[in-house]
C-alpha positions in Angstrom: -161.2 -264.5 -44.1 -159.4 -262.1 -46.4 -155.6 -261.7 -46.0 -154.1 -258.2 -46.6 -150.5 -258.6 -47.6 -147.5 -256.0 -47.5 -149.5 -253.6 -45.3 -147.9 -250.6 -43.6 -147.2 -250.9 -39.8 -149.8 -248.2 -39.3 -152.3 -249.6 -42.0 -156.0 -248.8 -42.0 -156.5 -252.4 -42.5 -155.4 -253.0 -38.9 -158.5 -251.0 -37.7 -161.0 -253.1 -39.7 -162.5 -256.3 -38.1 -162.1 -260.0 -39.3 -158.8 -259.4 -41.6 -155.6 -261.3 -41.6 -153.2 -258.5 -41.9 -149.5 -259.1 -42.9 -147.2 -256.1 -42.3 -143.4 -255.9 -42.6 -142.9 -257.4 -39.3 -145.2 -260.2 -40.0 -143.6 -260.7 -43.5 -146.0 -261.8 -46.2 -143.2 -264.0 -47.7 -144.4 -266.4 -44.9 -148.0 -266.5 -46.0 -149.2 -269.9 -46.8 -153.0 -269.5 -46.6 -155.3 -270.1 -49.4 -157.8 -267.3 -48.8 -158.3 -264.5 -51.1 -155.8 -261.4 -50.9 -155.6 -257.7 -51.1 -152.0 -257.1 -51.8 -150.2 -253.7 -51.4 -146.5 -254.6 -52.4 -144.0 -251.8 -52.1 -144.1 -250.0 -55.3 -141.2 -247.5 -55.2 -138.9 -249.9 -57.2 -141.6 -250.0 -60.0 -142.9 -246.5 -60.0 -142.4 -243.4 -61.9 -139.6 -242.2 -59.7 -137.8 -245.7 -59.4 -134.5 -244.3 -60.6 -134.3 -242.2 -57.3 -135.7 -245.0 -55.1 -133.6 -247.0 -52.7 -135.6 -250.1 -52.4 -134.5 -252.9 -49.8 -132.8 -256.1 -51.1 -135.5 -258.3 -52.5 -138.3 -255.6 -52.4 -139.0 -255.9 -56.3 -139.7 -259.8 -55.8 -142.5 -258.9 -53.3 -144.7 -257.9 -56.2 -144.1 -261.0 -58.3 -144.9 -263.0 -55.1 -148.2 -261.1 -54.9 -149.1 -261.7 -58.3 -148.6 -265.5 -57.8 -150.8 -265.5 -54.6 -153.5 -263.5 -56.4 -153.6 -266.1 -59.2 -153.5 -268.9 -56.8 -156.0 -267.6 -54.1 -158.0 -264.8 -56.0 -157.8 -261.2 -54.9 -156.4 -257.8 -56.1 -153.1 -256.3 -56.3 -152.8 -252.4 -56.1 -150.1 -250.5 -57.7 -149.6 -247.0 -59.2 -150.9 -246.3 -62.8 -147.1 -245.7 -63.8 -145.9 -249.0 -62.5 -143.5 -250.9 -64.7 -144.6 -254.1 -63.0 -147.4 -254.6 -65.6 -144.9 -254.9 -68.5 -142.3 -256.8 -66.6 -144.8 -259.4 -65.3 -147.0 -259.6 -68.4 -150.0 -258.3 -66.7 -153.0 -257.5 -69.0 -153.7 -254.0 -70.1 -157.1 -252.6 -69.2 -159.9 -254.3 -71.1 -157.8 -257.4 -71.6 -157.6 -260.8 -69.8 -154.8 -263.1 -69.0 -154.7 -267.0 -69.1 -155.3 -266.9 -65.4 -158.7 -265.1 -65.9 -157.0 -262.0 -64.4 -157.8 -258.5 -65.7 -156.7 -254.9 -64.8 -158.7 -252.1 -63.8 -157.7 -248.5 -63.7 -159.1 -246.3 -60.9 -158.5 -243.0 -59.0 -158.2 -243.2 -55.3 -159.8 -239.8 -55.1 -163.1 -241.4 -55.8 -162.8 -243.1 -52.3 -161.8 -239.9 -50.5 -158.0 -239.6 -51.2 -156.9 -236.0 -51.2 -155.1 -236.4 -54.5 -156.2 -238.1 -57.7 -153.6 -241.0 -57.3 -154.2 -242.9 -60.5 -153.9 -246.6 -59.7 -154.0 -250.0 -61.5 -155.6 -253.1 -59.9 -154.9 -256.6 -61.1 -157.8 -258.8 -60.1 -158.2 -262.6 -60.3 -161.2 -264.8 -59.2 -164.1 -262.5 -60.0 -165.9 -261.3 -63.3 -165.8 -257.5 -63.9 -169.6 -257.5 -63.8 -169.5 -258.7 -60.2 -167.1 -255.9 -58.9 -168.5 -253.9 -55.9 -170.0 -250.5 -57.1 -167.3 -248.1 -58.1 -168.0 -244.5 -56.7 -167.1 -242.0 -59.2 -166.2 -238.5 -57.9 -166.1 -235.6 -60.5 -165.0 -232.9 -57.7 -161.3 -231.9 -58.4 -159.0 -233.2 -55.8 -157.5 -230.6 -53.3 -154.0 -232.0 -53.7 -151.4 -233.4 -56.0 -149.1 -236.4 -55.6 -146.1 -234.4 -57.1 -145.4 -231.1 -58.3 -146.7 -229.8 -61.6 -145.2 -227.3 -64.0 -148.2 -224.8 -64.1 -148.5 -221.8 -61.7 -151.7 -222.8 -60.0 -150.1 -225.6 -58.0 -152.1 -227.4 -55.5 -150.5 -228.6 -52.2 -148.6 -231.9 -52.3 -149.6 -234.8 -50.2 -147.0 -236.1 -47.8 -145.1 -239.3 -48.4 -147.2 -241.1 -45.9 -150.3 -239.8 -47.7 -148.9 -241.4 -50.9 -148.6 -244.8 -49.1 -151.8 -244.7 -47.1 -155.1 -246.3 -48.3 -158.1 -244.4 -47.8 -160.5 -246.2 -45.5 -163.3 -246.5 -48.1 -160.8 -247.7 -50.7 -159.7 -250.3 -48.3 -163.3 -251.4 -47.6 -163.9 -251.7 -51.3 -160.8 -253.8 -52.0 -161.8 -256.1 -49.2 -165.4 -256.4 -50.5 -163.8 -257.0 -53.9 -161.6 -259.8 -52.5 -164.5 -261.3 -50.5 -166.1 -261.8 -54.0 -163.3 -263.7 -55.3 -163.0 -267.5 -55.7 -160.0 -269.6 -56.9 -160.8 -272.9 -55.7 -158.9 -275.3 -57.9 -157.7 -272.5 -60.3 -154.1 -273.8 -60.3 
């Protein structure tokens, strides 16, 4: 069983079989399981536009909780490439490992069908890089952008909801990744 933590109410994970999905109502702060996790903690307090964000009280702490659970149970945390969480939490840079065996992988969600490039960092514990599921590279330019650009050939912007939704193929890949994680006795 894989647990998906901090999912949206309308999350694609809820359409997938055999997942233990924790949305805001279920509240992942109550998660006490020991199975691998896919964590999507809110990123607005950590992202590039954090100065304009209005996070709920305690929202930043959810990312720190997600890191602890991934280190304990194995799994993957997903956040934007520009997230300040990596520096604050001392997460390893891509190509480096931490003392928990965790590593960071940079991906573009466009590879899995997102309309925009959506550069993303993944913090992964419990599996070796050589044992990751195959990563589909996509060299076709994305049709949309996440935010406005300064050039005159602007592509359409994705909506706020599209910024937060996980493409189904990416969700399946993250679940496959988490299913390969093993943290028995790690901490």
